C-alpha positions as CSV (number, residue, x, y, z in Angstrom):
1,M,-132.4,136.0,-9.3
2,R,-132.7,135.0,-5.8
3,A,-134.0,137.5,-2.9
4,S,-130.8,137.3,-1.1
5,R,-128.7,138.1,-4.1
6,L,-131.0,140.9,-5.2
7,Y,-130.6,142.0,-2.0
8,W,-126.9,142.5,-1.4
9,T,-126.4,143.6,-5.3
10,A,-128.5,146.2,-5.0
11,Q,-126.9,147.3,-1.4
12,S,-123.3,147.2,-3.0
13,V,-124.0,149.0,-5.8
14,G,-126.3,151.7,-4.3
15,W,-123.5,152.4,-1.2
16,A,-120.9,152.7,-3.9
17,A,-122.8,155.1,-6.3
18,V,-124.3,157.3,-3.5
19,L,-120.3,157.2,-1.7
20,G,-118.4,157.8,-5.1
21,A,-120.6,160.3,-6.1
22,L,-120.5,162.5,-2.4
23,F,-116.5,162.2,-2.2
24,G,-116.7,163.3,-5.7
25,L,-118.6,166.1,-4.8
26,A,-116.3,167.1,-1.8
27,A,-113.3,167.0,-3.7
28,A,-114.2,169.2,-6.7
29,T,-115.8,171.8,-3.7
30,G,-113.1,171.4,-1.2
31,G,-114.0,170.0,1.3
32,V,-112.0,167.4,2.0
33,R,-109.8,168.1,4.7
34,G,-106.2,167.3,4.3
35,E,-103.8,165.9,1.1
36,W,-105.6,164.4,-1.6
37,T,-104.4,161.5,-3.3
38,P,-105.8,158.8,-5.4
39,T,-104.9,156.2,-3.4
40,S,-106.5,158.3,-0.2
41,A,-109.7,158.9,-1.9
42,L,-110.1,155.3,-2.9
43,V,-109.1,154.4,0.7
44,G,-112.1,156.8,1.9
45,V,-114.4,155.5,-0.4
46,V,-114.1,151.8,-0.3
47,G,-113.7,152.1,3.9
48,S,-117.1,154.5,3.8
49,W,-118.4,151.7,1.3
50,A,-117.6,148.8,3.9
51,A,-119.3,151.1,7.0
52,F,-122.5,152.1,5.2
53,L,-122.8,148.4,3.9
54,S,-122.8,146.8,7.4
55,A,-124.4,149.8,9.2
56,S,-127.3,149.1,6.7
57,H,-127.7,145.6,7.3
58,V,-127.6,145.9,10.9
59,L,-130.1,148.5,10.3
60,R,-132.4,146.4,8.1
61,T,-132.3,143.5,10.8
62,V,-133.6,146.2,13.2
63,V,-136.6,147.5,10.4
64,L,-137.1,143.5,10.4
65,R,-137.4,142.7,14.3
66,W,-139.8,145.9,14.9
67,R,-141.9,145.9,11.3
68,D,-145.0,144.3,12.5
69,A,-144.7,146.0,16.0
70,G,-146.7,149.1,14.4
71,A,-145.3,152.4,12.5
72,L,-144.8,154.2,15.7
73,Q,-142.4,151.7,17.3
74,L,-140.8,151.0,14.0
75,G,-140.4,154.4,13.3
76,L,-138.9,155.1,16.7
77,A,-137.0,151.9,16.5
78,A,-135.3,153.1,12.8
79,V,-134.4,156.5,13.9
80,A,-132.8,155.6,17.3
81,A,-130.9,152.7,15.1
82,S,-129.8,155.3,12.4
83,L,-128.6,157.5,14.9
84,A,-126.6,155.2,16.6
85,L,-124.9,153.9,13.8
86,G,-124.2,157.5,12.4
87,A,-122.6,158.1,15.7
88,L,-120.5,155.2,15.7
89,I,-119.4,155.2,12.0
90,T,-117.9,158.9,12.8
91,L,-115.9,157.7,15.7
92,A,-114.7,154.9,13.9
93,A,-113.8,157.4,11.0
94,A,-112.4,159.5,13.3
95,L,-110.2,156.8,15.4
96,L,-108.7,155.7,12.0
97,S,-108.0,159.2,10.9
98,A,-106.0,159.7,14.2
99,S,-103.9,156.5,14.0
100,A,-103.1,157.2,10.3
101,S,-101.6,160.7,11.5
102,L,-99.7,158.8,14.5
103,V,-98.5,156.3,12.2
104,Q,-97.2,159.2,10.0
105,G,-95.7,161.2,13.4
106,E,-98.5,163.5,12.7
107,A,-100.4,164.9,15.3
108,P,-103.9,163.6,15.0
109,E,-107.0,166.2,14.0
110,W,-109.8,165.4,16.0
111,G,-112.2,168.2,14.8
112,T,-114.5,170.1,17.3
113,L,-117.4,168.7,18.9
114,G,-119.5,170.6,16.4
115,A,-118.3,169.0,13.7
116,S,-118.6,165.6,15.1
117,A,-122.1,165.5,16.4
118,G,-122.6,167.2,12.7
119,S,-121.2,164.5,10.8
120,A,-122.9,161.9,13.2
121,A,-126.1,163.6,12.2
122,I,-125.6,163.9,8.6
123,T,-124.6,160.0,8.8
124,G,-127.3,159.0,10.6
125,G,-129.7,160.8,8.2
126,M,-128.3,158.8,5.2
127,L,-129.3,155.4,7.0
128,M,-132.4,157.4,8.0
129,A,-133.6,157.6,4.6
130,W,-132.2,153.8,3.6
131,A,-134.5,152.7,6.2
132,L,-137.3,154.7,5.0
133,A,-136.4,153.7,1.6
134,Y,-136.2,149.7,2.5
135,V,-139.5,149.6,4.5
136,L,-141.1,151.4,1.6
137,F,-140.1,148.5,-0.6
138,T,-140.4,146.0,1.3
139,T,-144.0,146.9,2.1
140,A,-144.6,147.1,-1.8
141,G,-143.4,143.8,-1.5
142,R,-145.4,142.2,0.5
143,L,-148.4,144.2,-0.6
144,R,-148.1,142.7,-3.9
145,Q,-147.4,139.4,-2.3
146,S,-151.0,139.4,-0.5
147,E,-153.0,140.9,-3.2
148,R,-151.4,138.1,-5.4
149,E,-152.1,135.3,-2.8
150,A,-155.8,137.1,-2.6
151,L,-156.1,136.6,-6.5
152,G,-155.1,132.7,-6.2
153,L,-157.6,132.2,-3.6
154,R,-160.5,134.1,-5.2
155,A,-159.6,132.3,-8.2
156,A,-159.5,128.8,-6.4
157,L,-163.0,129.7,-4.6
158,A,-164.4,131.0,-8.1
159,E,-163.3,127.3,-9.8
160,A,-164.4,125.3,-6.6
161,E,-167.8,127.4,-7.0
162,L,-168.1,126.5,-11.0
163,A,-168.0,123.0,-9.8
164,S,-170.1,122.7,-7.6
165,L,-172.4,124.7,-10.1
166,R,-171.4,122.3,-12.7
167,A,-172.1,119.7,-10.5
168,Q,-175.8,120.8,-9.8
169,V,-176.5,121.4,-13.7
170,N,-175.9,117.9,-14.6
171,P,-178.6,116.4,-12.1
172,H,-180.7,119.2,-12.5
173,F,-181.5,117.9,-16.5
174,L,-180.8,114.3,-15.9
175,F,-183.9,114.1,-13.6
176,N,-186.1,116.3,-16.0
177,A,-184.9,114.0,-18.8
178,L,-186.0,111.0,-17.0
179,N,-189.2,112.4,-16.1
180,T,-189.9,112.0,-19.8
181,V,-188.7,108.9,-20.1
182,R,-191.0,107.5,-17.0
183,A,-194.0,109.4,-18.8
184,L,-193.7,107.0,-21.9
185,V,-192.7,104.0,-20.1
186,A,-196.2,103.9,-19.0
187,T,-198.2,105.1,-22.0
188,D,-195.3,104.3,-25.2
189,P,-193.4,101.6,-24.5
190,A,-191.9,102.1,-27.9
191,A,-191.6,105.9,-27.8
192,A,-189.8,105.1,-24.4
193,R,-187.0,102.5,-25.9
194,R,-186.5,105.3,-28.6
195,A,-186.2,108.0,-25.4
196,V,-183.5,105.8,-23.8
197,T,-181.8,105.8,-26.8
198,Q,-181.2,109.5,-27.3
199,L,-181.1,110.5,-23.6
200,A,-177.6,108.3,-23.7
201,A,-176.3,110.1,-26.5
202,I,-177.7,113.8,-24.7
203,L,-175.7,112.3,-21.9
204,R,-172.7,111.8,-23.8
205,G,-172.7,115.4,-24.9
206,T,-173.6,116.9,-21.5
207,L,-170.7,114.7,-19.6
208,A,-168.2,116.2,-22.4
209,A,-169.4,119.8,-21.8
210,G,-169.9,119.2,-17.9
211,R,-165.1,119.5,-17.6
212,A,-165.6,122.7,-19.2
213,D,-166.7,126.2,-18.3
214,T,-167.5,127.5,-21.8
215,Q,-168.3,125.8,-24.9
216,A,-169.9,127.4,-28.1
217,L,-172.8,128.4,-29.0
218,G,-173.4,126.3,-31.9
219,A,-172.8,123.1,-29.6
220,E,-175.0,124.2,-27.1
221,L,-177.6,124.4,-29.6
222,D,-177.3,121.2,-30.8
223,L,-177.7,119.7,-27.2
224,A,-180.7,121.7,-26.8
225,R,-182.1,120.6,-29.9
226,A,-181.3,116.7,-28.7
227,Y,-183.1,117.6,-25.6
228,L,-186.4,119.2,-27.1
229,D,-186.2,116.2,-29.6
230,L,-186.3,113.9,-26.9
231,E,-189.3,116.0,-25.0
232,R,-191.3,115.9,-28.1
233,L,-191.7,112.0,-27.8
234,R,-193.6,112.9,-25.0
235,F,-195.5,116.0,-25.8
236,E,-196.3,115.2,-29.6
237,E,-197.8,118.0,-31.9
238,R,-197.8,120.1,-28.2
239,L,-194.2,121.5,-28.3
240,G,-193.3,123.1,-31.0
241,V,-189.6,124.4,-31.6
242,E,-188.4,128.2,-33.4
243,I,-184.9,128.5,-33.4
244,A,-183.7,131.6,-34.9
245,V,-179.8,132.2,-34.5
246,D,-176.9,134.4,-36.1
247,E,-174.4,132.3,-38.3
248,A,-172.0,134.6,-36.6
249,A,-173.1,133.7,-33.0
250,L,-172.5,130.1,-33.6
251,G,-168.4,130.2,-32.4
252,V,-169.5,132.4,-29.4
253,P,-168.5,131.0,-25.9
254,V,-171.1,131.0,-23.5
255,P,-171.6,129.0,-20.2
256,A,-171.8,125.3,-20.7
257,L,-174.6,123.7,-20.8
258,A,-176.3,127.3,-20.2
259,V,-179.0,127.3,-23.0
260,L,-179.9,123.6,-22.2
261,T,-181.0,124.6,-18.4
262,L,-183.0,127.8,-20.1
263,V,-184.8,125.6,-22.5
264,E,-185.2,123.0,-19.7
265,N,-186.9,125.7,-17.7
266,A,-188.9,126.6,-20.6
267,V,-190.4,123.3,-21.5
268,K,-191.2,122.6,-18.0
269,H,-193.1,125.8,-17.0
270,G,-194.4,127.0,-20.3
271,I,-195.3,124.0,-21.9
272,A,-195.8,120.5,-19.4
273,D,-198.8,122.6,-17.5
274,R,-200.6,123.8,-20.2
275,P,-203.1,121.4,-22.0
276,D,-202.9,123.2,-25.3
277,G,-199.3,123.3,-25.5
278,G,-197.0,126.3,-27.2
279,A,-193.9,126.7,-29.0
280,V,-190.3,127.4,-27.3
281,R,-188.3,129.9,-29.4
282,I,-184.7,130.5,-29.3
283,E,-183.0,133.6,-30.7
284,A,-179.4,134.6,-30.5
285,R,-177.6,137.7,-32.6
286,L,-174.5,139.7,-31.9
287,E,-175.2,143.5,-31.1
288,G,-172.7,145.9,-30.2
289,G,-169.9,143.1,-29.4
290,R,-172.2,141.3,-27.0
291,L,-174.4,137.8,-27.4
292,R,-177.9,138.7,-27.1
293,L,-179.6,135.4,-26.3
294,T,-183.7,134.8,-25.7
295,V,-185.7,131.8,-24.9
296,E,-189.5,132.2,-24.8
297,N,-191.8,130.4,-24.3
298,P,-196.0,130.8,-23.2
299,P,-196.6,131.9,-19.8
300,A,-197.2,128.9,-17.1
301,P,-201.0,128.6,-16.3
302,R,-202.1,130.7,-13.2
303,G,-200.5,129.3,-10.2
304,A,-198.1,126.9,-12.1
305,A,-194.9,129.5,-11.6
306,A,-195.3,129.3,-7.7
307,A,-194.6,125.6,-7.6
308,G,-191.2,125.9,-9.4
309,T,-188.1,126.5,-7.4
310,G,-186.4,128.8,-9.6
311,S,-183.1,126.8,-9.4
312,G,-182.7,126.5,-13.0
313,L,-182.1,130.4,-13.5
314,R,-180.5,130.3,-10.3
315,L,-177.6,128.2,-11.1
316,V,-177.5,130.4,-14.3
317,R,-177.1,133.5,-13.0
318,E,-174.6,132.3,-10.3
319,R,-172.4,131.1,-13.2
320,L,-172.6,134.2,-15.1
321,A,-171.6,136.4,-12.0
322,L,-168.3,134.1,-11.8
323,L,-167.5,133.7,-15.4
324,Y,-168.0,137.5,-16.4
325,G,-168.8,139.8,-13.5
326,A,-171.3,142.6,-14.1
327,S,-170.4,142.1,-18.0
328,A,-173.3,139.5,-18.5
329,S,-176.8,139.3,-17.4
330,L,-180.0,137.8,-17.0
331,D,-183.2,138.5,-17.3
332,A,-186.7,137.0,-16.9
333,D,-189.5,138.6,-18.0
334,L,-193.0,136.7,-17.3
335,G,-195.6,138.5,-19.0
336,D,-199.3,137.6,-19.8
337,A,-198.7,136.9,-23.3
338,S,-195.3,135.4,-22.6
339,A,-192.3,134.3,-20.8
340,C,-189.2,135.0,-21.8
341,V,-185.3,135.1,-20.4
342,E,-182.7,137.0,-21.7
343,M,-179.1,136.3,-21.5
344,I,-176.7,138.8,-22.6
345,L,-172.8,137.9,-22.6
346,P,-169.4,139.9,-23.6
347,V,-168.3,138.6,-26.9
348,P,-164.2,137.8,-26.5
349,R,-161.7,139.8,-29.0
350,S,-160.7,137.6,-31.3
């Protein structure tokens, strides 16, 4: 339903209900002066309904005019307009009653000044109550709209940040992989050709993964295995691989290319600078509705860790924060015996 149609429907039904109840209560308690007939009751209710409908619409214009001027100015404008409209409705009712009496050849009953003032005050109070309700209703609507806009802006910003991070992940991987191919070109051209073939296959997988925010852990591990196979051409027996993953964890969605980034980091800092190499161990298991994934490798030689920029771990942390907020974490334990990176993610409910 359009806003204008909803407004007029609520206005019409609301005032009809309020005034019908008031006239019924007045008739039941003997508060109506003069002869009470169904016709006069209908005329009174319809006339009052038209008067209050018109007055509240005028009051709406006043509220909208002063809504942004501040609470004090809005309150004063609403009170003044309500009292003025209440007095106008009371005066109009008195004139109509007097005209009806004259038409019937009777002397009009003007009532007392006090009664008229009281009637005007009651009418003005009803309009003030309407103004308050209208202000609260429209304010709540504006707040909801502001919240929706803020959520939309935050979502758009988060999506833009994720897109930026995804764009950084692919070059990060590509540069490291190309370094492997470059190292093989001079020492083993045949292995370099095999590396180029493997790199092309890996790039197809990373390009597909890079278009999504998450993908299944199993797909991530396939990319990690392919990357490690590529690196084995370079490091040969210096690079060992151990993978221990719960089968139930393979379908859990993880940030796309996050595992690959952690594995790259392990090879770059834990294997490349060590003459004797070492093993990269990947372990993943489900624990209490969470996925715990660790990538462990030998510690970097003394002084080598300082040469890194830490961009790989930073990219993964930022993506975790955008995708999961405080529900996910990434911790690095750089001990003397080994270096271990642990990523903990919530498991979506099926």
